[in-house]
C-alpha positions in Angstrom: 35.3 -103.7 46.8 34.3 -103.4 43.2 33.2 -106.3 40.4 36.0 -106.0 38.4 38.3 -107.6 41.3 36.1 -111.2 41.4 35.6 -110.7 37.6 37.8 -113.7 35.7 37.5 -112.2 32.8 39.1 -108.8 33.9 40.9 -109.8 36.2 44.6 -108.3 35.7 46.7 -111.0 38.1 45.2 -113.7 36.4 47.4 -116.8 36.1 47.9 -117.8 32.2 45.7 -120.8 30.8 48.0 -124.4 31.0 48.6 -125.1 27.7 46.5 -128.3 26.8 48.4 -129.2 23.8 52.4 -130.3 23.2 55.3 -128.0 23.4 55.9 -126.3 19.8 58.3 -128.7 18.0 60.4 -127.8 14.5 58.6 -129.7 11.5 61.2 -132.7 10.9 61.3 -131.7 7.3 63.2 -128.4 7.6 65.7 -130.9 9.3 65.7 -133.2 6.6 66.0 -130.6 3.6 69.6 -129.2 5.9 70.3 -132.7 5.6 69.7 -133.2 2.0 71.4 -130.1 0.7 74.6 -131.3 3.2 74.7 -134.5 1.3 74.0 -133.2 -1.7 77.2 -130.8 -1.5 79.5 -133.0 0.3 79.0 -135.2 -3.0 79.7 -132.2 -5.4 82.9 -131.5 -3.4 84.1 -135.3 -4.1 82.9 -135.4 -7.3 85.1 -132.3 -7.5 88.3 -134.1 -6.0 87.5 -136.7 -8.6 87.4 -134.9 -11.6 90.7 -134.2 -11.0 91.9 -137.1 -10.0 90.8 -139.4 -12.5 91.2 -137.3 -16.0 93.0 -134.0 -16.6 90.3 -132.1 -17.4 89.0 -129.2 -14.7 85.5 -130.1 -13.0 82.4 -128.4 -14.3 81.1 -125.1 -13.0 78.0 -126.3 -11.8 80.0 -128.9 -9.5 81.3 -126.1 -7.8 78.2 -124.1 -7.6 76.5 -127.3 -6.2 79.0 -127.6 -3.7 78.3 -124.2 -2.1 75.5 -126.1 -1.0 77.3 -127.8 1.5 78.1 -124.3 4.2 73.8 -123.5 3.5 72.8 -127.1 4.5 75.1 -126.9 7.5 73.8 -123.5 8.3 70.0 -125.2 8.5 70.9 -127.9 10.4 72.1 -125.3 12.6 69.8 -123.2 12.6 67.0 -126.1 12.8 69.1 -127.2 16.2 68.5 -124.3 17.8 64.8 -123.6 16.7 63.8 -127.0 17.8 65.5 -126.9 21.6 64.4 -123.1 22.2 61.7 -124.3 25.4 58.0 -122.7 24.6 56.9 -120.4 27.4 
């Protein structure tokens, strides 16, 4: 029998130490950013429809570009849900 079999530093079959802290969680700020982008995009979509209904002019280009934040916020929200729901190993 060698000294390495009872040495906890060099043991290969040692169990990993238990995690002392809470499980890893995603930052809540990421969710707020996703919700803000989604909400701003929805407001831009509503503004596009209201501009068309209330006036004879076409909506501005910046409204169309701002409306593109809606799918971006949705994708970030899905990414947040998948990332925060992952179990720590």
